[in-house]
Every structure is written in C-alpha cells, then in structure tokens.
KERO-514682 format. One record per residue (C-alpha): y, x, z. Coordinates in steps of 0.001 Angstrom, whole numbers, padded with zeros to 6 digits, always signed. Layout:
// KERO-514682
YXZ;...
***
This chain:
// KERO-514682
+123968+129303+132298;+126543+127609+134504;+125364+123930+135492;+127757+121272+135387;+129252+119870+138416;+127851+116653+139819;+129485+113495+139082;+132092+112226+141580;+131754+109145+143237;+134328+107242+141114;+131762+108105+138215;+128986+106995+140378;+130569+103902+140823;+131112+103332+137060;+127640+104181+136428;+126231+101714+138856;+128630+099051+137338;+127510+099604+133975;+123890+099393+134912;+124658+096309+136738;+126663+094757+134133;+123575+095724+131529;+120983+094399+133743;+122923+091042+134044;+123294+090986+130057;+119785+091751+130012;+118788+088593+132326;+120907+086479+129986;+119178+087248+126793;+115606+086905+129203;+116888+083571+130035;+118056+082640+126924;+114953+083540+125229;+112761+081275+127814;+114929+078420+127328;+114442+078463+123711;+110903+079119+123599;+110608+076370+126049;+112890+073775+123388;+110368+075208+120816;+107318+074801+122495;+105900+072003+121109;+106882+072656+117851;+104766+075832+117711;+101848+074260+119312;+101998+071555+116548;+102181+074258+114012;+099374+076395+115603;+097544+072890+115743;+098466+072120+112241;+097220+075695+111098;+094205+075283+112839;+093637+071859+111453;+094528+072893+107960;+090620+073517+106644;+089734+070427+107542;+092746+068534+106199;+092670+070523+103085;+088587+069918+102627;+088856+066204+102949;+091855+066145+100473;+089775+067887+097736;+086709+065922+098492;+088896+062487+098009;+090814+063916+094843;+087334+065292+093460;+085502+061825+094317;+088271+060190+091854;+087464+062592+089239;+090304+065236+090024;+090041+068839+091244;+092846+071038+092308;+094598+073322+090201;+094705+076146+092289;+097381+078523+090114;+099868+075756+089504;+099446+073516+092693;+100288+074428+096038;+098068+073267+099215;+100225+071105+100275;+099681+068683+097121;+095962+067648+097401;+096504+066116+100669;+099554+064149+099410;+097571+063167+096918;+095083+062271+099229;+097248+060293+101193;+098744+058564+098061;+094938+057221+097135;+094615+056386+100774;+097843+054400+100503;+096306+052408+097148;+098668+054067+094903;+095896+055050+092645;+097604+054438+089119;+100356+056617+090675;+098209+059538+091222;+096361+059314+088091;+099672+059322+086293;+100837+062312+087908;+097496+064121+087248;+097263+063233+083576;+100495+064330+082948;+099876+067689+085205;+097008+068543+083104;+098588+067307+079867;+101580+070137+080596;+098712+072865+082079;+096036+072443+078894;+097155+075401+076816;+097769+077679+079718;+094057+076595+081136;+092659+077235+077972;+094225+080956+077944;+093000+081321+081512;+089387+080276+080396;+088865+082370+077830;+090069+085364+079740;+088363+084803+082732;+084641+083711+081393;+085092+085752+077649;+081496+085151+077289;+082014+081310+076404;+085497+081809+074972;+084370+080599+071306;+082880+077444+072774;+086660+077221+075021;+088038+077267+071659;+086783+074869+069827;+086275+072275+072945;+090283+072707+073406;+090802+071826+069356;+088419+068764+069561;+090821+067887+072862;+093876+067904+070970;+092395+066047+068147;+091562+063294+070250;+087885+063671+070050;+086983+062415+073623;+083436+061916+073459;+082878+065205+071740;+084865+067252+074630;+083306+065569+077962;+079893+066202+077502;+080634+069806+076382;+083284+070168+079074;+080675+068850+081734;+077951+071476+080331;+079970+074240+080407;+081078+073878+083848;+077478+073799+085176;+076855+077036+082800;+079930+078891+083977;+078509+078212+087899;+075069+079892+086533;+076758+082670+084811;+078928+083091+087640;+077220+082440+091013;+073242+082395+089170;+072730+078629+090136;+073547+075278+088205;+076208+072992+089751;+074140+070026+089160;+070493+071160+089347;+070120+073132+092771;+066776+073794+094045;+065659+071822+096969;+065857+073173+100604;+066654+076572+101257;+065844+077888+097448;+069692+077546+096836;+070187+080747+098267;+073351+081538+096683;+074749+078617+098016;+074054+079298+101089;+076130+082355+101067;+079423+080396+100064;+078491+078106+102972;+078518+081218+105023;+082196+082093+104379;+085314+081374+107214;+086609+078128+107422;+089322+078163+104738;+087102+079498+102008;+084662+076441+102634;+087411+074228+102724;+088798+074856+099028;+084782+075214+097794;+084062+071721+099741;+083641+069753+096589;+080572+072306+095972;+078908+071170+098809;+079387+067357+098652;+077923+064635+097047;+080915+063244+094778;+081363+060752+091757;+080336+063458+089372;+076668+064218+090755;+076094+061140+091968;+072549+059962+090943;+071173+056779+089807;+070148+055600+093306;+073295+056066+094988;+076260+054892+092497;+077278+051552+093450;+077515+048543+091487;+080507+048730+089175;+080750+052189+089242;+083192+053528+086655;+083954+057140+087632;+083363+060172+085458;+079791+061277+086276;+077733+063868+084526;+074326+061845+084437;+076006+058647+082548;+077503+060963+080222;+074553+063655+079709;+071587+061170+079729;+073956+058660+077031;+073518+055928+079733;+077557+055761+079721;+079168+054444+076248;+083142+054413+077666;+083998+057831+078644;+085536+058993+075351;+089283+058620+076802;+091812+060927+077535;+091927+060660+081329;+087885+061332+081346;+088316+064545+079097;+091440+065965+081307;+089420+065213+084356;+086346+067503+082778;+089020+069966+081938;+090141+069912+085692;+086582+070064+086513;+085577+072875+084246;+088813+074915+085199;+088165+074473+089095;+084500+075418+088876;+085522+078731+087001;+088612+079679+088822;+087289+078752+092526;+083911+080714+091906;+085633+083885+090294;+088166+084182+093165;+085880+083643+095881;+082865+086118+094326;+085869+088838+093821;+087643+088390+097467;+084386+088279+099171;+081691+090177+096906;+079253+087524+097890;+077051+088212+094867;+077924+090102+091485;+078179+087970+087935;+075222+087710+086441;
***
C-alpha cells in the first residue's frame, strides 16, 4: 500500500494555526465559565446551605402547624407551604392561616375520604360513616371518632399507639423511625414532639383552647364540636395514615400488622 505523502510546510502551518485558534477559543470558554461560576458562587452556596437546612426548617414548620392543630397534606401541598404558613403564624396572622387551611381541607374532603378508604381498607366502613357525619354537621360525633381512628391507624401500621406510648426504651418501633435520614425525620416531627393535641393535664397552659385528644375523649371539653375542629381532626388522621404508610413502604422499617 502506498503511504500518503507528508503534509507540505504550508499544511503544517495551517494545522498549527487551527490548533492555536482552538486553544484560544477553549481558553475563552474556560475563562467565561470561571467568571460565570464566580458570579454564581454566592447563589450556589446559598442554595446548598438552604438544602442542608431544609430538614430543620421543615421540622420547625410542621411542629408549629401541628401545635396550632393543623397537619401537612402531602398530596396537595408543596414542601414550601408549611414554612410559609408557619411564618404567617409568627407574624400574628393566625386567622389568615386558619381561613386558608379550612378552605383547603373543605375542598379536599372527598378526595381525602377516598384516599383513606383505599389506604386503610380495614377501616373503610368507619371512615365512610364519619365523613357522612361531618357533612351533616355532627361535629361532636366526628372529632372523637377521627382522633380514635388516628391512634388506631398508628397501631395498625406501626404497632404502637400515637398517644399512649410505652415509657423509656420500650417504644422500639418509634425508635426505628427516629433512626431514619434527616428529611424523613423532619416529615415525622409531629410524631416525636409533644404538640397541643397530646398535651397532658399538667402541661396544658391556663386558657388552653386547642384541639386536644385527652380533653375530647375524657369528656372534659364541651366546645370542640365545630367544623374547624372536625377539619383539624381530619387533617390529623390523614397525616398519620399517609405519612406512616409512605415511610414504612419507602424504608421498609416494619411490616404492617
């Protein structure tokens, strides 16, 4: 086979010129990218910091909402909403938050009923009756039933009561949940925090007027039969059921009982 003749000097010059031009273009690209990164670096660092802080921010927001009697709707709320609503509470806009959440759960009521029936079919007959009662305005019946079902769902899915946990290290299944990664623990924050719904007699402050399981189920409260309290109890039951179901399925912490 005849070898191709070597390039003439003019061809070498053209090749060298092309390489030099390519090198200059490459350096300009590098310099442009470096300058762009330099300008963007503060924003990138802020984003990284925000991502790292997200579990703590989300945890604080969910606990704040839970302490006011409301819970996250994972199917219809963004992760940003709890933080926004918590900020409104801190700013003293309590009525604005309550109005927004009441309207939200009114709109979602039928969907939540269907999701609960699908998610926990063993309790479908109870869910159906309690949602009928809610629509009929029988809130003195719905609130205690919803609270009892939330505790029952916790037992069914996790094997332990939400409200009546064993002392010390005996709550092994809750302990397993506390060993999960930071974001999942943040989503579960109301499970591990003593918010208003589970406060005992000695811990409730004077003038306490929030939704509280003990006051309702032990007959000590006479004024819980309102639409707001019933919607809060719906939100609570739904949060317990959906959060536990998702966490257990994703992490396979425990089989459902």
